[in-house]
Every structure is written in structure tokens, then in C-alpha cells.
C-alpha positions in Angstrom: 116.8 85.7 173.0 114.0 83.3 173.4 111.0 82.0 175.2 110.9 81.4 178.9 108.4 78.7 180.0 109.4 78.6 183.6 107.3 81.3 185.2 104.6 80.2 187.7 101.5 81.0 185.7 99.3 81.9 188.7 101.8 84.4 189.9 102.2 85.9 186.4 98.4 86.1 185.9 97.9 87.8 189.2 100.7 90.4 188.6 99.3 91.0 185.1 95.7 91.6 186.4 96.9 94.0 189.0 99.2 96.0 186.7 96.6 96.2 183.9 93.9 97.6 186.2 96.0 100.8 186.7 95.4 101.8 183.0 98.7 101.8 181.1 97.9 104.7 178.8 97.3 107.0 181.7 100.5 105.8 183.4 102.6 106.4 180.3 101.1 109.8 179.7 101.6 110.8 183.4 105.2 109.5 183.4 106.1 111.0 180.0 108.1 108.0 179.1 107.3 104.6 177.6 109.1 101.7 179.4 109.7 99.2 176.7 111.2 95.7 177.3 113.9 94.6 174.8 116.6 92.0 174.6 119.9 92.4 176.4 121.5 93.0 173.1 121.0 91.5 169.6 122.5 93.6 166.7 119.9 94.6 164.2 117.0 94.0 166.5 117.8 95.7 169.8 121.3 96.9 170.9 123.0 100.1 172.0 125.2 101.7 169.4 128.6 103.3 170.0 126.9 106.3 171.6 124.8 104.1 173.9 121.6 104.8 171.9 119.4 101.8 171.4 118.9 100.9 167.7 117.2 98.0 165.9 114.1 96.5 164.4 112.3 95.9 167.7 113.5 99.3 169.1 111.8 101.0 166.2 108.4 99.5 167.3 109.0 101.0 170.8 109.8 104.4 169.3 106.8 104.3 167.1 104.4 103.7 170.0 106.1 106.5 172.0 105.7 108.8 169.1 102.0 107.9 168.7 101.2 108.3 172.4 103.7 111.0 173.6 104.6 112.8 170.5 108.3 111.9 170.9 109.9 108.8 169.6 112.8 109.3 172.0 110.6 109.3 175.0 111.5 105.6 175.7 113.2 103.9 178.5 114.6 100.7 177.2 114.7 97.9 179.7 116.9 94.9 178.8 115.3 91.6 179.7 116.4 87.9 179.4 114.4 84.9 178.4 113.6 84.3 182.0 113.0 87.9 183.2 110.9 89.4 180.4 107.5 88.0 181.4 107.9 89.0 185.1 109.0 92.5 184.0 105.8 92.8 181.9 103.4 91.2 184.4 104.7 93.3 187.3 104.3 96.6 185.4 108.1 97.3 185.3 107.6 97.7 181.5 104.6 98.8 179.5 105.1 96.6 176.6 107.6 93.9 175.5 109.2 94.2 172.0 111.7 91.4 172.3 111.8 88.5 169.8 109.1 86.7 171.7 107.1 84.0 170.1 103.3 84.1 170.2 102.1 80.7 171.7 98.9 79.4 173.1 100.2 79.2 176.7 101.6 82.7 176.7 98.4 84.1 175.4 96.0 82.1 177.5 97.8 80.8 180.6 100.4 83.5 181.3 97.7 86.1 180.6 99.5 88.2 178.0 98.1 89.7 174.8 100.1 89.6 171.6 99.3 92.6 169.5 100.4 91.2 166.1 103.3 89.7 164.3 106.2 92.0 163.3 108.5 89.1 162.2 107.7 85.6 160.9 110.6 83.5 162.0 111.6 79.9 162.6 114.2 78.0 164.6 117.4 77.1 162.8 121.0 75.9 163.4 124.4 77.5 162.9 127.6 75.6 162.6 131.3 76.4 161.8 131.8 75.9 158.1 134.8 73.7 158.7 132.6 71.2 160.5 131.6 70.1 157.0 127.9 69.9 157.8 125.2 70.9 155.2 122.1 69.7 156.9 120.7 69.6 160.5 120.1 65.9 159.9 123.9 65.4 160.1 124.0 66.7 163.7 123.6 63.4 165.5 125.8 63.4 168.7 126.5 67.2 168.5 126.9 69.5 171.4 124.4 72.3 171.1 124.4 75.8 172.8 120.8 76.3 173.9 119.0 78.8 176.1 117.4 76.9 178.9 113.8 77.3 179.9 112.7 78.2 176.4 110.6 76.9 173.6 113.8 76.7 171.6 114.9 74.0 174.1 111.7 72.1 173.6 111.8 72.4 169.8 115.3 71.1 169.8 114.4 68.0 171.9 111.4 67.3 169.6 113.4 67.6 166.4 116.2 65.4 167.5 113.9 62.8 168.9 111.7 62.7 165.8 114.8 62.1 163.7 116.4 59.5 166.0 119.3 61.7 166.9 121.0 62.5 170.2 122.7 65.7 171.3 124.5 67.1 174.4 123.1 70.5 175.5 125.4 73.3 176.6 123.1 75.6 178.6 123.2 79.4 178.3 121.2 82.3 179.5 121.7 85.0 176.8 122.8 85.4 173.3 125.9 87.3 174.5 126.9 84.3 176.6 126.4 81.9 173.6 128.7 83.8 171.3 132.1 83.1 173.0 131.1 79.6 173.9 130.3 78.8 170.3 133.4 80.5 168.9 135.6 78.8 171.4 134.3 75.4 170.3 132.4 74.6 173.6 129.5 73.6 171.3 129.3 72.4 167.8 126.0 74.1 167.1 124.1 77.2 168.1 120.3 77.1 167.8 117.8 79.9 168.1 115.5 81.8 165.8 117.0 82.1 162.4 116.9 85.9 162.6 119.0 85.7 165.8 121.5 83.4 164.1 121.9 85.9 161.2 122.4 88.7 163.7 124.8 86.7 165.8 126.9 85.7 162.8 127.0 89.3 161.5 128.8 90.3 164.7 131.6 87.7 164.2 135.0 88.8 163.0 134.7 86.3 160.1 131.0 85.7 159.4 131.8 83.6 156.3 133.4 81.0 158.5 129.9 80.0 159.8 126.9 78.5 158.1 123.2 78.8 158.9 121.8 75.4 157.9 118.7 75.3 155.6 116.3 73.5 158.0 113.7 75.5 159.8 112.2 73.3 162.6 109.5 75.5 164.1 107.0 78.3 163.6 108.1 81.4 165.5 105.7 84.3 165.0 107.4 87.1 166.9 105.7 90.3 168.0 105.1 92.9 170.7 102.9 92.0 173.7 101.1 93.7 176.6 99.3 92.5 179.7 95.8 91.0 179.5 93.0 93.1 180.9 94.0 96.5 179.5 92.3 96.4 176.1 92.7 100.2 175.4 96.5 100.0 175.7 96.6 96.8 173.7 94.6 98.5 170.9 97.2 101.3 170.8 100.2 99.0 170.4 98.3 96.8 167.9 97.2 99.6 165.7 100.6 101.3 165.8 102.2 98.2 164.4 99.4 98.0 161.9 100.0 101.6 160.9 103.6 100.8 160.0 102.5 97.8 158.0 99.7 99.6 156.2 101.9 102.6 155.4 104.2 100.4 153.4 101.4 98.7 151.6 99.9 102.1 150.5 103.2 103.7 149.7 103.4 106.1 152.6 107.0 106.7 153.8 108.8 108.9 156.3 109.9 111.1 153.5 106.6 111.6 151.6 103.9 111.4 154.4 103.5 115.2 154.6 103.0 115.6 150.9 100.7 112.6 150.7 98.7 113.8 153.7 97.9 117.0 151.9 97.3 115.6 148.4 95.9 112.1 148.6 92.4 111.2 147.5 92.8 107.7 148.9 90.2 107.4 151.8 92.2 104.8 153.8 95.4 106.9 153.6 93.4 109.9 154.8 92.1 107.9 157.8 95.6 106.5 158.5 97.1 110.0 158.5 94.3 111.7 160.4 93.0 114.1 157.8 89.7 112.3 157.7 87.7 110.3 160.3 88.0 109.9 164.0 90.4 106.9 164.4 92.7 108.7 166.8 89.8 109.7 169.0 88.7 106.1 169.2 92.1 105.2 170.6 92.2 108.1 173.1 94.9 109.8 171.0 94.9 112.8 168.6 94.3 112.7 164.9 98.0 112.5 163.9 99.1 109.6 166.1 99.8 107.2 163.2 101.5 110.0 161.2 104.0 110.5 164.0 104.5 106.7 164.4 105.5 106.5 160.7 107.6 109.6 160.8 109.9 108.5 163.6 111.4 105.5 161.8 109.5 105.0 158.6 107.0 102.4 157.5 107.6 98.6 158.1 109.7 98.3 154.9 111.9 101.2 155.8 112.4 99.8 159.3 113.2 96.3 158.0 115.7 97.6 155.4 117.5 100.0 157.7 118.0 97.4 160.5 118.1 93.9 159.2 117.6 94.0 155.4 119.7 92.7 152.5 122.0 95.8 152.6 122.8 95.5 156.3 125.3 93.1 158.0 122.3 90.9 159.0 121.3 90.4 155.3 117.8 89.2 155.9 115.6 88.8 152.9 111.9 89.7 153.2 110.6 86.2 152.6 107.5 85.5 154.7 107.9 89.1 156.0 107.0 90.6 152.6 103.6 92.3 152.2 100.8 89.9 151.3 100.5 91.6 147.9 104.1 90.5 147.3 103.7 86.9 148.3 104.5 87.3 152.0 102.4 86.9 155.2 102.5 90.6 156.2 98.9 91.8 156.4 97.1 94.5 158.4 93.4 94.8 158.9 91.9 97.9 157.2 91.9 101.3 158.7 88.2 101.9 158.6 
């Protein structure tokens, strides 16, 4: 699920520069399909359903961008990527954007030459253990075996946390979340560590979720969000402002169910600009006036997407917490549509 740090930065930078020069918006329009990188499978965030249709919180961002650009939220080719392959896929142009539980860090932004277009989930690294282990705090994990994705910032955070607290551990290396689940359930490791959202999603897929505990400690900052290649600012603007449209829509009360009514009746100037009944924001992006309206219609505003895929009434059971709107005590905040 997490953050590869093993790519050769010069190679990635060179690939990114070459791919960006082509003009991603023109490529997507000519192709008629958005190639969107996602995880190999994490329930609630990105995974195929029983019919093979991709569903989830990150999938919804891909569909919103496709709706904004192509007029069709289903015009998406979902490309599964691992922690080690995701950056190469983006840099080479195999995918147009990456919407895959990826943490915004200095080196990825500056050294690997990617551009994060915002944060769609404020997360932090945590720990999950079997309830019968009798552990209530990560500070009780001295000597534990830990399932950990190699070549990731999760791995680095784990080493830092244990060293800072004078504890030791034995790593059990894994490549993907799917690989971690059976190892953890079979007792090959005492602990599974990754983003807390990933732990909740993993636990929800277990036959007996109540037999496992996500410990209270959060040991890192993990601002997750979609990213694109450096050097194609026009495309970066489209992905950034599509995400912002979903966030703003929730703040101002625009939903997938009421947007047609509000578009025709509102006197709120920002809502008019958002929905394209006033101003030229779409033209500035190289899109038509209703780009944001389509993005909101395909899966709803940010709150609708959260509640439908990972919220309290789903198997994931995530609370809004830091991901609440800024007016409700959270960190979610979009620049104004002006």
C-alpha cells in the first residue's frame, strides 16, 4: 500500500520530463480514456467488486477527473500498482495520474519530480495486533515480529519509532497488502504496520474483525493524495481543482442529488462559479463550463464519497477526524473558486 523510496531519482526525473512534455490533457482526450494508477486491492479505497468493477475512495477521485475531462466517469482504465511500481508507471507515462494511498513527502515532490495535487486523506502510520496478544500500546511491542512492506517510508518510520523507544523488532518483509494478510493471520508476524486507514480496511476484510486491535499510537504524518508528473502544469491544475471541487461542494452543501436544483436556483456566487453558471473557470482549465458539475455528479461530493466507501456505516468504519471540513474542526480545506 505504501511508499517506495527505491527508484533511481535521475531515471524517474528523466522519464517524468519526457512524459509531461507530451501534454497529458491532449493525450487523455485523444485516447478517450483516463489511465489511473491505483493499489493492487484495498477494500474501501480501491478494489474490484464481485462484478470486476473498481470501487473505492481513491477510485472515486479517478472517476471524478474522467467525468470532468471526458464527460464520462466510467472512461477510466484502472492500472494496479505496487509500492515499488507506482512511481515508474507514472514517470513513464503508463498512467496519467496516481490515486493510490501515496504520502506527500519532500523527496517525492522535489527529487522524484512528481507534483502532489492536494490531500484527499490525512492519515498516520499505526499498528494492528491480534486481540489475544494482550497488547494495548505500541510501546509493548519490544521484540515483536512485524509485517512490513519493504522499500517504503513505512519501513523507515518503523525503524525510527522502535529506535527512539529503545525497542527491537524482527521485520517480515512483504510486497503488497494482499501478501500481508495471510502471513499476519497465520501468525508469521505479531504485528502488521501501515497507514491506519489501510489497517482498518485490512481488518474489515477478515472473517472475524473483532479478533484484531488497531493500537492507539499514530507514529507519523501521512498526507495522502493524487499526484501527477512535474512539468505539465495544465494537467496538474485539472486534477488539483477536481479534488478541490469535491471538497468545496461538501462545504457549500452541493451534493450529487441536489446539484441540478442548486445550479438553477442559487444566489451564492461561489456555487455559481463552481457549477459553471457564472464566470469562466472551465475555460481557464481548457474544459467546458460544467466540468466540476460532472465531477460532483459521478460520485458525489467529498463527504458522500467518504461515507459511501470508508465511513462509519461501512465495514471500514472510519470516522472523519482530521478529514472533516475545516469548519467542523478538521483539516479539509479548499482554496476558493474565484
